N, C-alpha and C positions, 0 to 999 in steps of 0.2 A: 367260668370266666373270672370270677372274683379271686380264685386261687392264682390265676395268671397275673392279675393286676396287683395283688398284694404281696407277691413273692419278692423277697429281697436278695435272692441268690444272684451272684454275678453272672453276667452273660458270657457264655463260652464261645470264643471265636472259632473253635474247631467245628462246632455245629454249623455255624454260618458258612465256613469254608466247604463243609460237606454239602450243604444246600446249594452253594454256588457251583461247585464241581458237578454234582449230580444233575442240577438243573441245566447246566451247560450241555452236558451229554444229551439230556432229554430234549432240549431245544433243537439241537442239531438233528436228533432222531425225528422229532415231531415235524420239523421243517421239511425234511425229506419225505416223511410220511404224507404230509399235506400236499407236498409238491407232486409226488407220484400219484396220489389219489386224485388230485386236481387235474393233472394231465390226462389221466385215464377218463375222468368224467368229461373233460374237454373233448377228447377224441370221440366219445359216445355222442355228446351233444352236437358236435360238428358233423360227424359222418352220418348219424342216424336221425338227426333233427330232434325237435322238442318231443315228438311222440316216442321215439326210441329212448330218449333220456327219461321220459315219464315212466316207461316200463321198468327201466333200471331202478328208478327211485322207489316205486311201489315194491319191487323185489327187495330192496334194502330195508324198507320199512317192515315188511313181514319178517325178514331175517333178524333185525334188531329187536323187535318186540318179542319174538319167540325166544331169542337168546336171553332177554331180560327175565322171562319166566323160568328159564333153565338155571340161571345163576342164583336166584333167590337172595341177591345181595351179598353172596359169599365172597365175591371178588374183593370187596372192601375189607371184609373180615379176615381174609387171608393175609392181606398186607398188614393190617393192624396187629394181628396176633403173632405173625412170624417176626415182625420187628420187635414186639414185646418180649417174646421168648428168646429171641436172639440176644437181646440186652441182658437177659437173665441166664444166658448160656444153657438153656434147657432144650437140647437138640432133639430129645425124644418127643417133646411136645411140638416142635416144629414139624417133624415128620408126621405126627398125628394130624396137624392142621392140613398138610398137603394131601395126604392119602385120604383123610376123612372127607375133604372137599371133593376129591375125585369120585369117591363112592356115592356122593349125593348128586353131583352135577351131571356126570356123564350118563347114567341111566335115565335121568329126567329129561335131558336134552334129546336123547334118542327117541323117547316116548313122544315128546312134543313134535319132533321132526316127522314121525310116522303119522301122527294125527293130522298135521298140516298137509302132508302128501295125499292123504285120503280126501281132504276137503278142498283141495286146490280147484277143481272144476266149479264147485259151489261158490267159492270166494271170487273167482274170475267172472262168472256169469251173473251172480245175484248181488254182489256187493259193488264191484267195479264195472260191471256191464261191458266187458271187453274180453272176448275169447283169445285175443292175442297174448294175454297174460299167462295162459295155462302152462305152456311149455317152459316159460321163464321162471314161474313160481315153483315148478317142480325142482329146478336146479337150486334155487335159493333155499328151499326147504331142506335139501340134502346137505347144505352147508352148516346148518344149525349146530350139530354136535361138534364140528370142527371149530366153529367160532367160539363156542362155550369153552372148549379145551384151551384155545388160545388165550382167553381171559385168565384162566387158572395159571397157565405158564407165566404170563406177564405179571400177575400179582405176586407169584413166588419170587421172581427176579427183583421186583420192586421192594418187596418185604425184606429180602436179603441185601438190599442196597447194591444191587448189581444192574444198574440201568443200561449198561452197554450191551448186556445179553438180550434185554428186551428190545433194544434198538436193532440188534442183529436179526432177531426172529421176526419182529413185527414190521419194521420199516424196510429192511433189505430182503428178508426171507419171504415176506408175503407181498407187500405193496410193490416192490421193485419187479418181482417176477410177474405179478398180476399186470402191471403196466407193460412189461416186455412182451408177454404172451398176447395181450390185447393189441399192441402195435403190430405184431406179426400177423394176427388174424385179420386186422383191417387192411394191412398191406396186400394180403392175398385175396381180399374181397369176400371174406366169409360173412355170414349173416350175424345178427346181433346175439343170438343164443350161443354162438361159439365164444363170444366175448364173456358171457356169463360162465361158461365151462372153464375158461382160463382163470376166472375168479375162484372157482371151486378148487382147481388144482393148485393154485397159489396157497390156499389154506393148508393143503396136505403138505406142501413143501415147508411152510412155516412151522407147522406143528412137529414135523419130523426133526427139523433143526432144533426146535425148542426142547423136545424130549432128550435129544442128544446132549445139549448143553446142560440140562438138569442133571443127567447121569454123570457127566464128566466134570462139571464145574461146581455144582451146588451140593449134590448128595455126598461127595467126599468130604466137604466141610462139616457135614452133620455126623460123620463117623457112623456109617450105617449099621455097625454092630450093636448100637443101642436099641433097646426095645422101643416100640412105638406107643406113645401115650395120646389117646384120642380125646378130643374136647368137643364132642358133637353138641351137647347142650349149651355150652358156653358160646360156641361159634354161631349156632342158630339163634340163640337169644339175642346176640349182638347184631347179627346180619339181617334177620327178618324185618325189623322195623326200618332198616335202610332199604330193603326191597320195596316196601310199600311207599316209602318216600320217593325212591327212584322211579317206581312204577308211574306215579302221577307226573313226575318230571318228564320221563321218556314219552309217555302217552301224549302229554300235552305237546311235546316236541314233534310228534308225528301226526297230531290231529289235523294240522293244516294239509299235509299230504293226503291223509285218508279222506277228508271231505272234498278236496279238489278232485281226487280220483273217483269218488263215488257220486258226486253231484255235478262235476264238470266233465273234463276229458283229459286224456293223457298228455295233450299238448300243453294245457295249463299246468299240469303237474311238472312237466319237463322244464318250462320256463321258471316256475317258482323255485324248484330245487336247484337249478343252475345258479340262481341268485343266492340261494341259501348256502351252497357250497363255497361261493366266493366270499360270503360274509364270515365263514369259519376261519379264514386266515387271521381274523381279529383275535381269536382265542388261542393262537399258537403258544404265546408266552405264558399266559395264565394256566393253560392246560399242562404245560411242561412243568411249571413250578409246583402246581398242586400235586402232581404225581410223585414228585420227590419229597414234598412237604409231609405227606402222611407217614411214611416209614421213619423219617427222622423224628417227628414228634412222638410217634409211638414209642421209640426208645427213650426219649426224654421223659415221657409220662411214666414209663416203668421205673425210672430212677427218681421220679417226683421232682424234676428240675423245672418248676413252673415258670421261673424267671426267664429261662432260655426260650421257653415256648412263646411267651409274650413278646420278646424281642424279635424272634423269627417271624411271628405273625405280622407285626408292624412293618418290618422290613419288606416282607413279601408283598403286602398290600400296596406299599409305595412303588415297588418295582412294576407291579402289574399296571397301575395307573399310568406311570410315566411311559411305559411301552405301548399302551393301548391308544392313547390320545392322538398321536400322529396319524394312525390308520383311519380313525373316525373323521378327521379333517379332510383327508384325501378323498374318501368316499363321498363326503358331504358336498364337495365342489365338483367332482368329476364322475359321478355315478353313471350317467348315460354314456359318456365317452369310454369308460372302462368296460361296460357291458358290450358295447359295439366292437371294441377292440378284441376282447377275449372271446366272446361267443358269436358275435355277428348281429346284424340288424334285427333278426327275428326275436331277440331277447331284450331289446331296449325297453319294451313295455314293462319290464320288471324293475326299472330304476327306482321307483318310489318304494317298492318292497325291500330293495337292497338297503336303502337309507334307513327305513324303519328297523330292519333287522340289526344293522350296525349300531344304531343308537341303543337298542335294548341290550345288545351284547356288551356295550361299553358300561352301562350302569350295572350289569350283572358282574362284570369283572372288577368294577370300581370298589365294591364292598370287600374284596379280597377273599382269601380262602377260609371264610367263616365256617362253612359247612364242614371243612376238614377239622377245624378246631373243636367244633361240637362233637364230631365223630370220635376224636381222640379221647375226650372226657366221657365217652360211653353214654352220651345223652342222645342216643339214636332215636328215641321215641319222639 
């Protein structure tokens, strides 16, 4: 941090323009991502009620926690080192980061998926005390390797500063088709598990599209005739501390759902997670900006342009604050009305939870992309 503060190098407007352009693309992408995901969750919550949405929420919790263990924090390392070696024009190292990550993450994600498939009946009966979860958790467990692969593809696109390809695969390749298939399933009156199968097939479509774009748009830039230079030790040394940090963050993020599911019932899980999904709209801008922030700062760090890093950090923190404040004020005054309008009267009891979540999200976004700055300076411990 002192390097950033003390640097006297002139601020490069090109980097700010890159941040603005990249963030604009990501904001549009994340907006539609949240919109598609929100409508899908709205369909589930409206059609299948709080209990059905509770089943969906617990399935997502298992999927996200399992994917976390599969990734080992490498998704952040991929973005960091690809942007780093891209600035140094070391294409063989970029290839090594991509293929090395695949060799670690994919086998691990398949193993974790098989383990969860084996323990699904135990998890449903002994932890959440509801056998209705069994068939749903089987589906979510099979999604784990595909979800892990989607993180790798997304990280490669962001590290190469190609956010539009990430938008195509994630937002429109996965979430749009997931919403489309879910809408068709509901229209024809299928049961909730069919909705989860549409979720599964949307990952297949997204990853197929992502692999195609990697082969056609990214690998030609790397001139694949170069030899591959792997950096397993460096990548793991950087990423594993991030995994442990992310582990506690993600686990804490799902602790509420876990305890509601194990100690209360699926209806309470559904109401709470409906409120939680609505509060996530608060983080659209900050999430978008942070995703573009890391690869840009990675390139600046490789060139030791610490002054530019400091200027971009201050500008980013200011933007996040100014964008977030209006959302907090709206929720503060109209939380019950919004819940009744969006989800229905069954969800109004979650109004106080919505307000608490929005306030905490505001203070989290207020400090700016500090964690990204610490990550760039390789202080991941």
